[in-house]
C-alpha positions in Angstrom: 28.9 -24.3 0.3 26.6 -21.4 -0.5 26.4 -18.6 2.0 23.0 -17.6 3.2 22.0 -14.0 2.8 21.9 -12.2 6.2 18.4 -11.7 7.7 18.9 -10.0 11.1 20.5 -6.9 9.8 20.4 -3.6 11.8 17.6 -2.3 9.6 15.5 -5.4 10.0 15.9 -5.3 13.8 14.7 -1.6 13.7 11.7 -2.6 11.7 11.0 -5.5 14.1 11.2 -3.2 17.1 9.0 -0.5 15.6 6.3 -3.0 14.8 6.5 -4.2 18.4 5.9 -0.6 19.5 2.8 -0.3 17.3 1.4 -3.6 18.5 2.1 -3.1 22.2 0.4 0.3 22.1 -2.6 -1.2 20.4 -3.1 -4.1 22.8 -2.5 -1.9 25.9 -5.1 0.6 24.9 -7.7 -1.8 23.5 -7.6 -3.6 26.8 -8.0 -0.6 29.0 -10.0 2.0 27.1 -13.5 0.6 27.9 -12.7 0.6 31.6 -11.3 4.1 31.4 -14.5 5.4 29.8 -16.6 3.9 32.5 -14.4 4.9 35.4 -13.5 8.5 34.3 -16.6 9.5 32.3 -19.4 7.2 33.7 -20.0 6.0 30.1 -22.6 3.4 29.4 -21.7 0.0 28.0 -22.3 1.0 24.3 -20.3 4.2 24.6 -17.5 2.4 26.4 -17.4 -0.2 23.7 -17.3 2.5 21.0 -14.4 4.1 22.9 -12.4 0.9 22.5 -13.5 0.1 19.0 -13.1 3.6 17.5 -9.4 2.7 17.2 -10.3 -0.2 15.0 -12.6 1.9 12.8 -9.8 4.4 12.2 -7.3 1.7 11.4 -9.6 0.1 8.9 -10.2 3.4 7.1 -6.5 4.1 6.9 -5.6 0.6 5.6 -8.0 1.1 2.7 -6.0 3.9 1.3 -2.6 3.1 2.7 -1.7 0.4 0.2 -2.5 2.6 -2.8 -0.8 5.9 -1.7 2.0 4.6 0.6 4.8 4.7 -1.9 3.5 8.0 -3.3 3.8 9.7 0.1 7.0 7.9 0.9 7.8 5.1 3.4 10.1 7.0 5.6 7.8 10.0 5.9 4.8 7.7 6.5 6.5 5.8 9.4 7.7 9.0 11.1 4.3 10.7 10.7 2.5 7.7 12.2 4.9 7.4 15.1 4.6 11.2 15.8 0.8 10.9 15.9 1.2 7.9 18.3 3.1 10.1 20.7 0.7 13.0 20.5 -2.4 10.8 20.8 -1.1 9.1 23.9 -0.5 12.5 25.5 -3.8 13.9 24.3 -5.7 11.2 26.4 -4.3 12.9 29.5 -6.0 16.2 28.8 -9.2 15.0 27.2 -12.2 16.3 29.2 -15.1 14.7 27.4 -15.9 11.2 26.3 -16.5 12.2 22.7 -13.1 14.0 22.6 -11.6 10.7 23.7 -13.4 8.8 20.9 -12.2 11.4 18.4 -8.6 10.9 19.6 -9.1 7.1 19.4 -10.2 7.4 15.8 -7.1 9.5 14.8 -4.9 7.2 16.8 -6.3 4.2 15.0 -5.7 5.8 11.6 -2.1 6.3 12.5 -1.9 2.7 13.5 -3.4 1.4 10.3 -1.1 3.6 8.1 2.0 2.9 10.2 1.5 -0.9 10.5 1.1 -1.1 6.7 4.2 1.0 6.2 6.4 -1.0 8.6 5.2 -4.3 7.1 6.1 -3.1 3.6 9.5 -1.9 4.8 10.2 -5.3 6.5 9.3 -7.2 3.4 11.7 -5.1 1.3 14.5 -5.8 3.8 14.0 -9.6 3.9 16.2 -11.4 1.3 14.2 -13.1 -1.4 15.7 -16.5 -0.5 14.6 -16.2 3.1 11.2 -14.5 2.6 9.1 -17.1 4.4 11.5 -17.3 7.3 11.9 -13.6 7.7 8.1 -13.0 7.5 7.6 -15.5 10.3 10.2 -13.9 12.5 8.8 -10.5 11.8 5.3 -11.7 12.8 6.6 -12.7 16.2 6.7 -9.1 17.2 2.9 -8.9 16.9 2.5 -12.2 18.7 4.8 -11.1 21.6 2.7 -7.9 22.0 -0.5 -9.9 22.5 1.0 -11.3 25.7 2.7 -8.1 26.9 0.0 -5.6 26.1 -2.9 -6.9 28.2 -0.6 -7.6 31.1 0.8 -4.1 31.1 -2.6 -2.6 30.8 -4.1 -4.4 33.7 -1.1 -4.0 35.9 -0.6 -0.3 35.3 -4.2 0.7 35.5 -4.7 -1.3 38.7 -1.5 -0.2 40.4 -0.9 3.3 39.2 -4.1 4.5 37.4 -5.0 5.1 33.8 -2.6 8.1 33.5 0.3 5.6 33.9 -1.1 3.7 30.9 -1.0 6.7 28.7 2.4 7.8 29.9 3.7 4.4 29.2 2.3 4.4 25.7 3.7 7.9 25.1 7.2 6.7 26.2 7.1 3.6 24.1 5.9 5.5 21.1 8.7 8.1 21.6 11.2 5.3 21.6 9.7 4.0 18.4 9.9 7.5 16.8 13.6 7.7 17.8 14.2 4.3 16.1 12.3 5.4 13.1 14.7 8.3 12.6 17.5 5.6 12.2 15.4 3.6 9.7 16.4 3.9 6.1 13.8 2.0 4.1 14.8 1.1 0.5 12.9 2.8 -2.2 10.0 0.9 -3.8 10.8 -0.6 -7.2 8.4 0.4 -9.9 7.4 -2.3 -12.3 9.1 -2.1 -15.7 7.1 -0.4 -18.4 6.7 -1.9 -21.9 8.0 0.6 -24.4 5.6 1.0 -27.4 6.9 -0.4 -30.6 7.5 1.9 -33.6 4.4 2.7 -35.5 1.6 5.1 -35.9 -0.4 3.7 -33.0 1.8 3.2 -29.8 -1.2 1.7 -28.1 -1.7 -1.1 -30.6 -1.0 -4.6 -29.4 2.0 -6.5 -30.7 -0.2 -8.9 -32.6 -1.2 -6.0 -34.8 2.3 -5.5 -35.9 2.7 -9.1 -36.7 -0.6 -9.0 -38.7 0.5 -6.0 -40.7 3.8 -7.7 -41.6 1.8 -9.7 -44.2 -0.3 -7.8 -46.7 -2.5 -10.7 -47.3 -3.4 -11.3 -43.6 -3.7 -7.5 -43.0 -6.0 -6.7 -45.9 -8.0 -9.8 -46.2 -11.7 -9.4 -45.2 -11.3 -11.9 -42.4 -8.4 -9.9 -40.8 -9.1 -8.8 -37.2 -7.2 -5.6 -38.0 -9.0 -4.0 -41.0 -7.7 -0.6 -40.0 -4.0 -1.4 -40.7 -1.8 1.1 -42.3 -2.3 1.7 -46.0 1.4 1.1 -46.6 0.9 -2.7 -46.0 -2.0 -2.9 -48.4 -1.3 -3.9 -52.1 -1.9 -1.0 -54.5 -4.5 -1.7 -57.1 -3.6 -1.0 -60.7 -6.1 0.8 -62.7 -7.1 -1.1 -65.8 -6.5 0.7 -69.0 -9.7 1.5 -70.8 -10.2 -0.5 -73.9 -10.0 2.1 -76.7 -11.0 1.0 -80.1 -8.3 1.4 -82.7 -8.5 4.5 -84.8 -9.0 2.6 -88.0 -12.0 0.7 -86.7 -13.7 3.9 -85.5 -13.4 5.6 -88.8 -14.6 2.5 -90.6 -17.7 2.3 -88.5 -18.5 6.0 -89.2 -18.2 5.5 -92.8 
């Protein structure tokens, strides 16, 4: 019997929980921010909608660049920075005194979400064994599915029973828990793809077919060759024809 590689390791459980933190904060706030803008700032319908959707705009902008620069910045630094912004953003809602300040906070909060969710997904994929990649991805995705049910419920219950400040405090506490878990996370380093070493020769950028072509002088130096610029060393040297000098006797006889 072949033993299956472990999936639910401690690091994978941490990644699962952190993704749950990201998703719950997202669904709690996306459900309640439009009502918060109308209740607290008497915002119109369009501004209230922008207050909710500014988060999505920021997340989209962050996702565009996150995939390219994630491993350059570092996965652990990225996840800790994103969770820190989550905590600060949730607390900043409590002191925002203008609707446009709230929209700006939503934009920054969304950028942290886009970067952080990309990071935690990449970390989770590196923690899942290759033989259980599909299974592990499905289990990891349940953290997002679970938050779609918990988030709106918590948003409506807290805002209706305790006010919108309770919503922001709850998001700050949940994000702080995620930050504490992020300190325990040790994501593996990204593996860089192997680089092909250049073959010996004058042109390291030349394709391998060029080397094969230059191995045969006839194929290299023929007029139909695709590499007419091959090294001179592979071309046959041309022998100069000796000039036909008339014999000395014949030259004297012609003069006489």
